[in-house]
C-alpha positions as CSV (number, residue, x, y, z in Angstrom):
1,X,-6.3,-12.2,-116.1
2,X,-5.5,-15.0,-113.7
3,X,-8.2,-17.5,-112.7
4,X,-8.2,-19.5,-109.5
5,X,-10.0,-22.7,-108.8
6,X,-10.6,-24.6,-105.6
7,X,-13.2,-27.0,-107.0
8,X,-12.3,-30.7,-106.6
9,X,-12.9,-31.6,-110.2
10,X,-11.1,-28.6,-111.8
11,X,-14.1,-27.3,-113.7
12,X,-12.8,-23.7,-113.6
13,X,-9.3,-24.7,-114.5
14,X,-10.6,-26.8,-117.5
15,X,-12.7,-23.9,-118.7
16,X,-9.8,-21.5,-118.4
17,X,-7.5,-23.8,-120.3
18,X,-10.2,-24.3,-123.0
19,X,-10.6,-20.6,-123.5
20,X,-6.9,-20.0,-123.6
21,X,-6.8,-18.0,-120.4
22,X,-4.0,-18.0,-117.8
23,X,-5.0,-19.8,-114.6
24,X,-3.8,-20.9,-111.2
25,X,-5.4,-23.9,-109.6
26,X,-5.2,-24.4,-105.8
27,X,-6.3,-27.3,-103.7
28,X,-5.3,-28.9,-100.4
29,X,-4.6,-32.6,-101.2
30,X,-2.5,-34.5,-103.6
31,X,-5.6,-36.5,-104.6
32,X,-7.4,-33.3,-105.7
33,X,-4.4,-32.1,-107.6
34,X,-4.2,-35.5,-109.3
35,X,-7.9,-35.3,-110.3
36,X,-7.5,-31.9,-111.8
37,X,-4.3,-33.0,-113.7
38,X,-6.0,-36.1,-114.9
39,X,-9.0,-34.2,-116.1
40,X,-6.9,-31.8,-118.0
41,X,-4.9,-34.6,-119.7
42,X,-8.1,-36.5,-120.6
43,X,-9.7,-33.4,-122.0
44,X,-6.8,-31.9,-123.9
45,X,-4.4,-34.8,-124.4
46,X,-1.1,-35.6,-122.7
47,X,0.7,-32.7,-124.4
48,X,-1.3,-30.2,-122.2
49,X,1.0,-31.3,-119.3
50,X,3.8,-29.2,-120.9
51,X,1.7,-26.0,-120.5
52,X,1.6,-26.0,-116.7
53,X,3.6,-26.8,-113.6
54,X,2.4,-28.7,-110.5
55,X,3.8,-27.3,-107.3
56,X,3.4,-28.3,-103.6
57,X,3.9,-32.1,-104.1
58,X,7.1,-34.0,-103.3
59,X,9.9,-33.5,-105.9
60,X,12.6,-35.3,-103.9
61,X,13.1,-37.8,-101.1
62,X,13.1,-35.0,-98.5
63,X,9.7,-33.8,-99.7
64,X,8.4,-37.3,-99.6
65,X,9.6,-37.9,-96.0
66,X,8.1,-34.6,-94.9
67,X,4.8,-35.6,-96.5
68,X,4.8,-39.0,-94.8
69,X,5.5,-37.3,-91.4
70,X,2.6,-34.9,-92.0
71,X,0.2,-37.5,-93.4
72,X,0.9,-41.1,-94.3
73,X,-2.3,-41.2,-96.2
74,X,-1.2,-38.3,-98.4
75,X,2.1,-40.1,-99.1
76,X,0.1,-43.1,-100.3
77,X,-2.1,-40.9,-102.5
78,X,1.0,-39.1,-104.0
79,X,2.8,-42.4,-104.7
80,X,-0.3,-43.9,-106.4
81,X,-0.8,-40.7,-108.4
82,X,2.8,-40.7,-109.5
83,X,2.4,-44.3,-110.9
84,X,-0.7,-43.3,-112.8
85,X,-3.2,-45.0,-110.5
86,X,-6.3,-44.1,-108.6
87,X,-5.8,-43.9,-104.8
88,X,-8.0,-45.8,-102.3
89,X,-9.7,-43.4,-99.9
90,X,-10.3,-46.1,-97.2
91,X,-7.9,-45.7,-94.3
92,X,-9.1,-48.8,-92.4
93,X,-9.8,-52.2,-93.8
94,X,-8.2,-51.5,-97.2
95,X,-6.6,-55.0,-97.3
96,X,-3.3,-53.4,-98.1
97,X,-4.7,-51.8,-101.3
98,X,-3.6,-48.2,-101.3
99,X,-4.5,-47.7,-105.0
100,X,-5.2,-49.4,-108.3
101,X,-3.7,-48.8,-111.7
102,X,-6.0,-49.9,-114.5
103,X,-4.8,-50.9,-118.0
104,X,-6.4,-52.2,-121.2
105,X,-6.7,-56.0,-121.0
106,X,-9.3,-56.7,-123.7
107,X,-11.5,-54.3,-125.8
108,X,-14.1,-54.5,-123.1
109,X,-12.1,-55.3,-119.9
110,X,-9.5,-53.5,-117.8
111,X,-6.7,-55.2,-116.0
112,X,-5.6,-54.1,-112.5
113,X,-2.3,-53.5,-110.7
114,X,-2.7,-53.4,-107.0
115,X,-0.5,-50.7,-105.3
116,X,0.7,-51.0,-101.7
117,X,2.6,-48.1,-100.2
118,X,4.8,-48.5,-97.1
119,X,6.3,-45.3,-95.7
120,X,8.0,-46.9,-92.8
121,X,10.2,-50.0,-92.4
122,X,9.6,-52.7,-94.9
123,X,10.5,-56.4,-95.1
124,X,9.9,-59.5,-97.3
125,X,6.6,-60.1,-95.4
126,X,5.1,-57.0,-97.1
127,X,6.0,-58.5,-100.5
128,X,4.4,-61.8,-99.7
129,X,1.3,-60.0,-98.4
130,X,1.0,-58.2,-101.7
131,X,1.4,-61.4,-103.6
132,X,-1.5,-62.8,-101.6
133,X,-3.6,-59.7,-102.2
134,X,-3.0,-59.8,-105.9
135,X,-4.2,-63.4,-105.9
136,X,-7.2,-62.9,-103.7
137,X,-8.3,-59.8,-105.5
138,X,-7.9,-61.5,-108.9
139,X,-5.7,-58.7,-110.1
140,X,-3.0,-59.3,-112.7
141,X,-0.1,-57.4,-111.1
142,X,1.1,-55.7,-107.9
143,X,3.6,-53.0,-107.0
144,X,5.1,-52.3,-103.6
145,X,6.2,-48.8,-103.0
146,X,8.8,-48.3,-100.2
147,X,10.5,-45.2,-98.8
148,X,14.0,-46.7,-99.1
149,X,15.7,-49.2,-101.4
150,X,14.4,-52.7,-101.0
151,X,16.4,-55.4,-99.2
152,X,17.8,-58.4,-100.9
153,X,15.1,-60.5,-99.1
154,X,12.4,-58.3,-100.5
155,X,13.8,-58.5,-104.0
156,X,14.0,-62.3,-103.7
157,X,10.4,-62.5,-102.6
158,X,9.3,-60.3,-105.5
159,X,11.3,-62.4,-108.0
160,X,9.6,-65.6,-106.7
161,X,6.2,-64.1,-107.4
162,X,6.4,-65.2,-111.0
163,X,5.3,-63.5,-114.2
164,X,2.0,-62.7,-115.9
165,X,1.6,-62.7,-119.7
166,X,-0.7,-60.1,-121.3
167,X,-3.2,-62.0,-123.5
168,X,-3.3,-59.4,-126.2
169,X,0.4,-59.0,-127.0
170,X,2.1,-62.0,-125.2
171,X,4.4,-59.6,-123.2
172,X,5.4,-60.9,-119.8
173,X,5.5,-58.8,-116.7
174,X,6.6,-59.6,-113.1
175,X,3.6,-60.3,-110.9
176,X,5.0,-58.1,-108.2
177,X,7.5,-55.3,-108.6
178,X,9.1,-53.0,-106.0
179,X,9.8,-49.4,-106.6
180,X,11.3,-47.0,-104.0
181,X,10.3,-43.3,-103.5
182,X,13.7,-42.1,-104.7
183,X,13.2,-44.1,-107.9
184,X,9.7,-42.5,-108.4
185,X,11.1,-39.0,-107.9
186,X,13.9,-39.8,-110.3
187,X,11.3,-40.7,-113.0
188,X,11.5,-44.5,-113.0
189,X,8.3,-46.1,-114.2
190,X,6.9,-49.6,-113.8
191,X,7.5,-52.5,-116.1
192,X,3.7,-52.7,-116.8
193,X,1.1,-52.1,-119.5
194,X,0.3,-48.4,-120.1
195,X,-2.2,-47.1,-117.5
196,X,-5.7,-45.9,-118.4
197,X,-6.3,-42.3,-117.4
198,X,-9.1,-42.3,-114.9
199,X,-10.8,-39.5,-116.7
200,X,-10.5,-41.0,-120.2
């Protein structure tokens, strides 16, 4: 039998997966879908992702543009989700923080990557703003997500942001990176420490 779930945390889907039943999970936002996917991966391990398919979220630039036109907030949530982060639900006064990716810093402390998503036109000022936000929020890294390929001025501003060295392994990472929506849908990932699953 097929089970359906509309609960935000995916309790029914998780129970169906645990009992080896076939299931279909349905929800209305990319955030809810990400929560359910995250819960399944935290409960059953990353390999569980091979046993189901997520539908209804952007798979190409056209889908991302359509999502942005329908709801800029949903585009932000989708982009943060695709990068392994937790979306920020605040729509006003978010200080340019659309999400946060957490990663292991020490045995007891998590580092943070600030995610800023821009669905419209972008410029070097957005990169400089993100550098300031990373500094003021005492985060380690930042990533700017833009709909189209970044300009040379944006790349120059990101390159001037410097690098941060992970204290545990000595690996250096750019303080600010830029990734475009076409790169995200093509499977490109950040040059960053592995993210902590929010449900882990």
